[in-house]
N, C-alpha and C positions, 0 to 999 in steps of 0.2 A: 698646214700640210706637213710641216716638219715633224709634228708630233706623230702623225700617222706613219711617217717614214721610219721613225725610231721604233714605234710599236711594231711595224711590219718586220723590221730587222730583228727585234727580239723574238717575234713569232717564228721567223725564218730560222734563227739560230736554235731556238727550242726544237723546231721541227727537224733540223739537221742533226741535232744531238740525239733525238729519238730515232731517226733513221740510222744513225751510226750504231746505236745500241741494238737495233733490230738486225742490222747487217752483221754485227759481231756475233750476235746470237745465232743467226743463220749459218755463219761460217763455222761456229762451234758445233752446231747440230750436224752440219754436213761432214765435219771431221769425225764426229762420233759415229755417224752412220757408215762412213767409209771404213773406219776402223773395225766396226762390227762386221761388215761384209768381208773384210780381209781375214778377220779371225775365224768367221764361219767357213770361208773357203779353205783356210789352212786346216781346220778341224775335219772338214769333209775329205781333204786329201790324205790326212793321217788315217782316217777310218778306212778309206779305200786301200791304202798301202797295207794296213794291218789285215784287211780282208784278203788281199791278194797273197800275202805271205802265208796266212792260215790256209787258204785254198791250195796253195802250192805244197805246203807241208802235208796236207791230207792226201793229195795226189801222190806225193813221193812215198808216203806211208804204204799206200796200196801197191805201188809199182816196185816195191822192194822184194820181189820174188813171185813165184808161181803159186796159185791157189789150186788145190785139188779137192774133188768131192770127198766128203767124209761120211755123210749120211743124208737121208731124205725122209720127208714126211708126205703121206698121201693127203687127199682133200679133207679127210676126217681128222687129220693131225697125228695119225699113227705112224710110227717109224717103219720104213720098209727097206728092204735090201736094194742096193743100187742096181743089182742085176735085174730086178723086177722092172725097173725103168728102162734100162738100156738093152739088155739081153745077157745071156750067160757069158758072152765074150768080154764083158765089162772088165773083169780082172786082168785081161791082157793089155788093155790100153789106158784105163783109169780116167782119162779126160783131164782138162785143166782150164783155168781161167787166169789170164795174164793181163795186167794193166801196164801200160807204158807211160813214161813221164811226159810224152808229147800229147797225151790226151786220147790215145787210141787203146783199144783192148782187143783180145781174141778169146773166144770161148769155144772149146773143143769138147763136144759131148756125144759124138757118135763113134761107133766102132770103126776100126781101120787106122790108117796113119793119121797123124794130127793134121796133115795138109788136106785130107779127104773131107773132113766134116767140121772144119773150123769156120765159125761165124765171127765176123769182125765188125768193128764200128768205132765210134768215139764215145767218150764219157765225160761227165762233169760231176764232181763231188758237190752235191747239193747241200749237204749238212754233215754233221758228225756221224749220222746214221743212215744216210741215203746217197746213192749214186744214180744219176740219170744216165741211162745207156741208150745210145742211138745206133742201132744196127745199120749196116750198109744197105740192107734190103728195104729200109724204110720203117721197120718196126722199132718202136720205142718202148722202154720198160724201166722199172726201178729195181735196182739191187739194194738189199739191206746190208748195212755194215753192223756187225756184232762186236761189242767191245767188252774188255775186262780191264778194269783199272785205267780206263781211258785209251787203251791200246787196241787197235783193230786186230781181232784174232779169228774172225769169221766173216763170211759173206754168204748171203742166201739170195736165191732167185727163184722165180716161178718157172717151171718147165712143164708144159702140158698141165696135168692135174696134180703135179708134185711140187714141193718146195725142196730145192737141193741146197745143202749147206756145204760150203767150201772152207778149208782151213789152209794156212800157209804151209807150203811144202818144206 
C-alpha cells in the first residue's frame, strides 16, 4: 500500500505541476487578450476623434461665409443664365446659400426679400465632396462640394431641371 501511496503522490504532484503550467498559460493568454482589447478600443477612440475633428473642420470650412449663385446648367449640361431659372428680377436679389457651424443652413433662391423665400434645414458633411441636406419640409438632397487644391471653392445643387453652382461671396 505504501508504494501506491508514493506513486499516487508523484502522479498528483505531476498533475498539479501540469495544472499550474496550464493555469499560467491561461493567465498569460487572458492578459494578452485583455491587452489587445484595450489597444483596439484605444485605436477605435483615436479614429473616432480624428473623424470628428475632420468632420468639424469640413463644416467650419463651409460656414465661413455666404455662397452666392454663379452659374447654372440645364438638364442637357448647357450653361444657362440664372435669370432663365428664376426670372428677370434675379439681378435684384441674387440668392444665397449659407451654412452655420451648428449644422443648420438656409437657401434663398426666390425673388423678394431673403426672408420671403428662404428654405432652411440641417446638413451633415458626408465626405470631402458631398453634403447631405435635410430641409425642414422633409425633403432630403445632396449638395456637391467642388474643390481646387483641396479647398472648397464651389457648391452645386439640383433645382428643378437645373444644376446651380455657388461660389463664396
